[in-house]
C-alpha positions as CSV (number, residue, x, y, z in Angstrom):
1,M,14.9,124.8,247.0
2,P,13.6,125.0,243.2
3,A,13.0,121.9,241.5
4,D,14.2,123.5,238.4
5,F,17.6,124.9,238.8
6,S,17.0,127.2,235.5
7,L,14.7,129.3,238.0
8,L,17.9,130.4,239.9
9,R,18.9,132.5,236.8
10,A,16.8,135.4,238.1
11,D,19.2,135.7,241.0
12,F,22.2,136.4,238.9
13,P,22.0,139.8,237.4
14,V,24.8,139.2,234.9
15,L,23.0,136.6,233.0
16,H,20.1,138.9,231.8
17,Q,22.0,140.3,228.8
18,T,22.2,139.9,225.1
19,L,25.6,140.0,223.1
20,A,26.3,141.1,219.7
21,G,23.6,140.0,217.3
22,G,20.9,139.7,220.1
23,R,22.2,136.3,221.2
24,P,21.6,135.5,225.0
25,L,24.6,134.8,226.9
26,V,25.5,130.9,227.4
27,Y,28.0,131.3,230.4
28,L,30.2,128.1,230.5
29,D,33.4,129.4,231.9
30,N,32.6,128.6,235.5
31,A,35.9,126.7,236.2
32,A,37.8,130.2,235.7
33,T,35.2,132.1,237.5
34,T,31.5,132.0,238.4
35,H,28.8,134.8,238.6
36,K,27.6,136.3,241.8
37,P,23.9,136.1,243.1
38,R,22.1,139.4,244.1
39,A,22.5,138.3,247.8
40,V,26.3,138.5,247.7
41,I,26.2,141.9,245.6
42,D,23.8,143.2,248.2
43,A,26.0,142.0,251.0
44,L,29.1,143.9,249.4
45,S,26.8,147.1,249.0
46,R,25.5,147.0,252.6
47,F,28.9,146.8,254.0
48,Y,30.4,149.7,252.0
49,E,27.3,151.8,252.4
50,R,26.9,151.3,256.2
51,D,29.8,149.6,258.0
52,N,33.0,150.4,255.9
53,S,35.7,150.6,258.4
54,N,38.9,148.8,259.4
55,V,38.7,145.9,261.9
56,H,40.3,145.2,265.3
57,R,41.4,147.6,267.7
58,G,38.8,150.4,266.6
59,L,36.5,151.3,269.5
60,H,34.0,153.0,267.4
61,A,30.6,151.7,266.2
62,L,31.6,151.2,262.5
63,S,34.8,149.4,263.4
64,M,33.1,147.0,265.8
65,R,30.4,146.0,263.4
66,A,32.9,145.5,260.6
67,T,34.9,143.4,263.4
68,D,32.0,141.4,264.1
69,S,31.0,140.7,260.5
70,Y,34.5,139.6,259.8
71,G,34.7,137.4,262.5
72,A,31.4,135.9,261.7
73,A,32.6,135.3,258.3
74,R,35.4,133.1,259.7
75,A,33.0,131.2,261.9
76,R,30.9,130.5,258.6
77,V,33.9,129.1,256.5
78,A,34.6,126.8,259.6
79,K,31.2,125.7,259.6
80,F,30.9,125.2,255.7
81,I,34.0,122.7,255.7
82,N,33.3,121.2,259.3
83,A,36.6,122.6,260.7
84,A,36.7,122.1,264.4
85,D,37.7,125.6,265.1
86,P,37.4,129.0,263.5
87,A,41.0,129.6,264.4
88,E,41.8,127.2,261.8
89,I,40.6,129.5,259.1
90,I,42.9,131.9,257.3
91,F,41.8,134.4,254.9
92,T,43.9,134.6,251.7
93,R,43.5,136.2,248.2
94,G,42.7,133.0,246.8
95,T,43.8,129.5,246.1
96,T,47.1,130.3,244.9
97,E,48.0,132.5,247.8
98,G,47.0,129.6,250.1
99,V,49.4,127.2,248.6
100,N,52.1,129.6,248.6
101,L,51.6,130.4,252.3
102,V,52.0,126.8,253.1
103,A,54.8,126.2,250.6
104,Q,56.9,129.0,252.1
105,S,55.9,128.9,255.7
106,W,55.7,125.1,256.3
107,C,58.4,124.4,254.1
108,A,61.0,126.9,255.7
109,A,60.3,125.2,259.1
110,N,60.3,121.6,257.9
111,L,61.6,120.6,254.5
112,K,65.3,119.7,254.2
113,P,67.5,118.4,251.5
114,G,66.7,114.8,250.4
115,D,62.9,115.3,251.4
116,V,60.3,114.7,248.8
117,V,57.3,116.8,248.0
118,L,54.9,114.7,246.1
119,L,52.4,116.1,243.7
120,T,50.2,114.7,240.6
121,E,50.4,115.1,237.0
122,M,47.2,116.9,236.8
123,E,47.9,119.7,239.0
124,H,47.3,123.3,238.4
125,H,50.3,125.5,238.2
126,S,49.2,127.4,241.3
127,N,49.7,123.6,243.0
128,L,52.9,123.0,241.3
129,V,55.3,126.3,240.9
130,P,54.9,127.2,244.5
131,W,56.4,123.7,245.3
132,Q,59.0,124.0,242.8
133,L,60.3,127.1,244.6
134,A,60.3,125.8,247.9
135,A,62.0,122.6,246.7
136,H,64.7,124.3,244.8
137,R,65.5,126.6,247.9
138,V,66.3,123.6,250.2
139,G,67.1,120.8,247.8
140,A,64.3,118.8,248.1
141,T,62.8,116.6,245.3
142,L,59.7,116.9,243.5
143,R,57.6,113.7,242.4
144,F,54.5,113.0,240.4
145,V,51.7,110.5,240.6
146,P,51.2,109.7,236.9
147,I,47.8,109.6,235.3
148,V,46.3,106.7,233.5
149,G,44.7,106.4,229.9
150,D,45.6,108.4,226.6
151,N,42.9,110.9,227.8
152,A,43.5,110.4,231.4
153,E,40.2,108.8,231.6
154,L,41.4,106.4,234.4
155,G,42.6,109.1,236.7
156,L,45.6,108.7,238.9
157,D,47.5,105.5,239.0
158,L,47.2,104.5,242.4
159,D,49.5,101.6,242.4
160,A,52.2,104.2,241.4
161,L,51.0,106.3,244.3
162,D,51.8,103.5,246.8
163,R,55.2,103.0,245.5
164,L,56.0,106.6,245.6
165,L,54.8,107.2,249.1
166,T,58.0,106.6,251.0
167,P,59.1,108.0,254.5
168,Q,60.9,110.6,252.5
169,V,57.8,112.1,251.3
170,K,56.9,114.9,253.7
171,I,53.8,116.3,252.2
172,F,51.4,115.3,249.3
173,A,49.7,118.1,247.4
174,F,47.0,117.3,245.1
175,T,43.6,118.5,243.7
176,H,40.3,117.4,244.5
177,I,38.9,117.9,240.9
178,S,41.0,118.5,237.9
179,N,40.3,122.0,236.4
180,T,41.1,120.2,232.9
181,L,40.1,116.7,233.2
182,G,36.6,116.9,235.2
183,V,38.3,113.9,237.3
184,T,37.3,113.7,241.1
185,N,40.1,112.4,243.3
186,N,39.1,110.4,246.5
187,V,40.5,112.8,248.9
188,A,39.9,110.6,251.9
189,D,41.7,107.7,250.5
190,L,44.5,109.8,249.1
191,C,45.0,111.4,252.7
192,A,44.9,108.2,254.4
193,R,47.7,106.4,252.1
194,A,49.8,109.6,252.8
195,R,49.3,109.4,256.6
196,R,50.5,105.8,256.5
197,V,54.0,107.0,255.7
198,G,53.8,110.2,257.9
199,A,53.3,112.5,255.1
200,L,51.2,115.6,255.5
201,T,48.4,116.5,252.8
202,L,47.3,119.8,251.3
203,V,44.2,119.6,248.9
204,D,43.5,122.0,246.3
205,A,39.6,122.5,246.6
206,A,39.3,125.4,244.2
207,Q,37.2,123.4,241.8
208,S,35.0,121.6,244.3
209,A,34.4,123.8,247.3
210,G,31.3,125.6,245.8
211,H,30.1,122.5,244.2
212,E,29.8,119.7,246.8
213,P,30.0,119.0,250.5
214,L,33.2,119.4,252.0
215,D,34.2,118.1,255.6
216,V,37.8,118.5,256.4
217,R,37.6,116.3,259.4
218,A,36.1,113.3,257.5
219,L,38.6,113.8,254.5
220,G,41.5,113.8,257.0
221,C,43.4,116.4,255.1
222,D,45.9,118.7,256.9
223,F,45.5,121.7,254.8
224,L,43.0,122.6,252.2
225,V,42.6,125.9,250.1
226,F,39.9,127.4,247.8
227,S,38.7,130.7,246.2
228,G,35.7,132.7,246.7
229,H,35.3,133.6,242.9
230,K,34.7,130.0,241.9
231,M,31.7,129.4,244.3
232,A,29.6,132.5,243.6
233,G,31.6,134.7,245.9
234,P,33.5,138.0,245.4
235,T,37.2,137.9,243.7
236,G,40.0,138.7,245.9
237,I,39.1,136.1,248.9
238,G,40.1,132.9,249.5
239,V,40.7,130.3,252.5
240,L,43.5,128.2,253.7
241,Y,42.2,125.7,256.4
242,G,45.1,124.1,258.4
243,R,45.0,121.7,261.5
244,R,45.3,124.1,264.6
245,A,48.1,122.0,265.9
246,L,50.1,122.5,262.6
247,L,49.4,126.2,262.4
248,D,50.8,126.8,265.8
249,T,54.1,125.5,264.7
250,L,54.6,127.6,261.7
251,P,56.5,130.8,261.4
252,P,54.6,133.9,260.0
253,W,54.4,134.3,256.2
254,Q,54.4,138.1,255.9
255,G,55.2,140.5,258.6
256,G,53.3,143.8,259.5
257,G,50.3,145.2,261.4
258,G,47.5,142.6,262.6
259,M,49.8,139.6,263.2
260,I,52.0,140.8,265.9
261,A,51.8,140.6,269.7
262,N,54.5,142.9,270.6
263,V,57.2,144.9,268.5
264,D,60.6,145.9,269.8
265,W,63.5,147.4,267.9
266,Q,65.3,144.2,267.3
267,E,62.7,141.4,267.4
268,S,59.0,140.9,267.7
269,T,56.4,138.2,268.7
270,W,53.4,137.0,266.9
271,K,49.8,136.3,267.6
272,P,48.5,132.8,267.4
273,A,46.7,131.6,264.2
274,P,45.0,132.7,262.3
275,E,46.1,136.4,262.9
276,R,49.7,135.3,262.7
277,F,49.2,134.8,258.8
278,E,46.9,137.7,258.1
279,A,49.4,140.9,258.0
280,G,47.9,144.2,257.2
281,T,44.4,145.3,256.7
282,P,42.1,142.3,255.7
283,N,39.8,141.9,252.9
284,V,36.9,142.7,255.1
285,A,34.2,143.4,252.5
286,D,35.0,140.3,250.3
287,A,35.1,138.1,253.5
288,I,31.5,139.3,254.2
289,G,30.5,138.5,250.6
290,L,32.1,135.1,250.8
291,H,29.7,134.4,254.0
292,A,26.8,135.5,251.8
293,A,27.9,133.2,249.1
294,M,28.1,130.1,251.4
295,D,24.3,131.1,252.9
296,Y,23.3,131.0,249.3
297,L,24.8,127.9,248.3
298,D,23.8,125.9,251.5
299,T,20.2,127.2,251.0
300,L,20.3,125.3,247.5
301,G,22.0,122.3,249.2
302,R,25.5,121.5,248.0
303,P,24.3,117.8,247.2
304,A,21.9,119.0,244.9
305,I,24.4,121.4,243.2
306,A,26.7,118.5,242.7
307,A,24.0,116.3,241.1
308,H,23.1,119.2,238.9
309,D,26.6,120.1,237.8
310,G,27.6,116.3,237.1
311,T,24.4,115.9,235.3
312,L,25.0,118.8,232.8
313,A,28.7,117.7,232.2
314,S,27.7,114.1,231.8
315,C,25.0,115.1,229.1
316,A,27.4,117.3,227.5
317,A,30.1,114.8,227.2
318,V,27.9,112.3,225.6
319,A,26.3,115.2,223.2
320,L,29.9,116.3,222.2
321,A,31.3,112.7,221.8
322,E,28.8,112.5,218.9
323,I,30.6,115.3,216.9
324,P,33.2,113.6,214.4
325,G,36.8,114.6,215.0
326,I,36.3,115.6,218.7
327,R,38.8,114.4,221.3
328,L,37.4,114.6,224.9
329,L,39.7,114.5,227.9
330,G,38.8,112.7,231.3
331,P,36.0,110.3,232.3
332,R,34.5,108.4,229.2
333,P,31.1,109.7,228.1
334,G,28.5,108.0,230.1
335,S,30.7,108.0,233.2
336,P,30.7,110.3,236.2
337,R,32.4,113.3,235.8
338,A,32.7,116.7,237.8
339,G,31.1,119.9,236.1
340,L,33.2,120.3,233.1
341,V,34.2,119.0,229.8
342,S,37.6,119.7,228.1
343,F,38.1,118.8,224.3
344,A,40.1,119.4,221.2
345,L,38.4,119.8,217.8
346,K,40.2,118.4,214.9
347,D,41.9,121.0,212.6
348,A,40.6,124.1,214.8
349,H,42.9,125.6,217.5
350,A,41.2,126.0,221.0
351,H,41.4,129.7,220.7
352,D,39.7,129.8,217.1
353,V,37.0,127.3,218.9
354,V,36.4,130.0,221.5
355,T,36.2,133.0,219.3
356,F,33.7,131.5,216.9
357,A,31.7,130.3,219.9
358,D,31.6,133.8,221.2
359,Q,29.9,134.7,218.1
360,D,27.1,132.5,219.1
361,G,26.8,134.0,222.6
362,I,28.7,131.0,224.3
363,A,31.7,131.7,226.8
364,L,34.2,129.1,226.7
365,R,37.8,128.9,228.0
366,G,40.5,127.8,225.5
367,G,44.1,127.3,226.4
368,H,46.4,125.0,228.5
369,H,44.3,126.1,231.6
370,C,47.3,126.4,233.7
371,N,48.3,122.6,233.0
372,Q,51.1,122.9,230.6
373,P,53.0,119.9,231.8
374,L,49.7,117.6,231.5
375,M,49.1,119.3,228.0
376,R,52.3,118.1,226.8
377,K,52.0,114.6,228.4
378,L,48.6,114.3,226.3
379,G,50.2,115.5,223.1
380,L,48.0,118.6,223.1
381,P,48.9,122.4,222.5
382,S,45.7,123.4,224.3
383,T,42.0,122.5,224.7
384,V,38.5,123.8,224.8
385,R,36.8,123.8,228.2
386,A,33.2,124.0,229.0
387,S,32.3,124.2,232.6
388,F,29.0,124.3,234.3
389,Y,27.2,125.6,237.5
390,L,24.0,125.8,239.1
391,Y,22.5,128.4,236.8
392,N,23.3,126.5,233.6
393,T,20.6,124.4,231.7
394,E,20.5,121.3,229.4
395,A,19.1,123.8,226.7
396,E,22.6,125.6,226.8
397,I,24.2,122.2,226.0
398,V,22.2,121.9,223.0
399,T,23.4,125.5,221.8
400,L,26.9,124.4,222.6
401,A,26.7,121.3,220.5
402,A,25.0,123.2,217.5
403,S,27.7,125.8,217.6
404,L,30.5,123.2,217.6
405,R,29.2,121.6,214.7
406,R,29.2,125.0,213.0
407,I,32.7,125.5,213.9
408,Q,33.6,122.1,212.6
409,K,32.1,122.7,209.2
410,F,33.8,126.0,208.8
411,F,37.4,124.4,209.3
412,G,36.6,121.6,207.0
413,G,35.2,119.0,209.1
414,A,32.8,116.1,208.2
């Protein structure tokens, strides 16, 4: 592993470009999607150039090679998160589809009127709306663990969590790392608290899977979801992990080829997990690309990636806090945080900040970040978010701070 993470930039073709005015690209929108190393791009090309075929049942050479590679990708995911069995890994289109699968399949079989689904006030819409739909269908109730602090700098209110965790709670779904706040929740502790009242847990690991080690058995979660494109992998591929004992009790989510054991005119029977939840032609190529991404990340070492991203975010928080009129969300400057910083600049709308920063070659994200209820609670229409990954550098933070000072001056700041 290179001692200087900046050396990794050579592995990412998209970073070697200049934008309008000859400015080099400073890509700080990694919480939305990350770039792909050459190893992932090459894996996709090899599949399409050599092995492209549908999987399962095909007896010709290409189909058998594709089937083997698809199965190897599933086993690689199981190893990546330390699942007990590759059958506990279901391929999805991404985090959103994984949450929807559980919210529809598990809730259809288990949620009843009067039951409670517990969430937190920092959830992405993808870990909120599916539960709204499920709860409304059966007459269940949604409740929310509050955040603490004017800028959510203290994270979740754990005393409130203990009060909310009653026997009526059937599932507790929460994010590992907030995509707006940079707050990291203690997953193992939250899962243990839920288990004490008999509640299942679902962890949204979209912002953590490619940034730090994940061990589903040590965490003690029942379900965990994440997306490939946020961890140097392709778009359109994601993962739902579920404990095998739970998956075997759940009804299918979608019907069609690939998930059936036997079909008759009036009824059908289903394969066991994971095939039961993967109707239709699977996304073979992108599963193979995800395999390559996991190999790439583990070659670097996820603890090293986590340390790198956290250091950059902490440095950015300290640097940005020196700009008058800025409001930072999440952990206070100088405190540990995950690899992102969200902020509001006085007298400048987030979209204006992002547009002006783009003129300096800096890619940021502006808006509500799929956290509209959280934004309203914090009294903000939107924020700007800078998010970091393994190819970002401290020099880019200096560029960001200089750009924000220019923007502040334009909008009448001190």
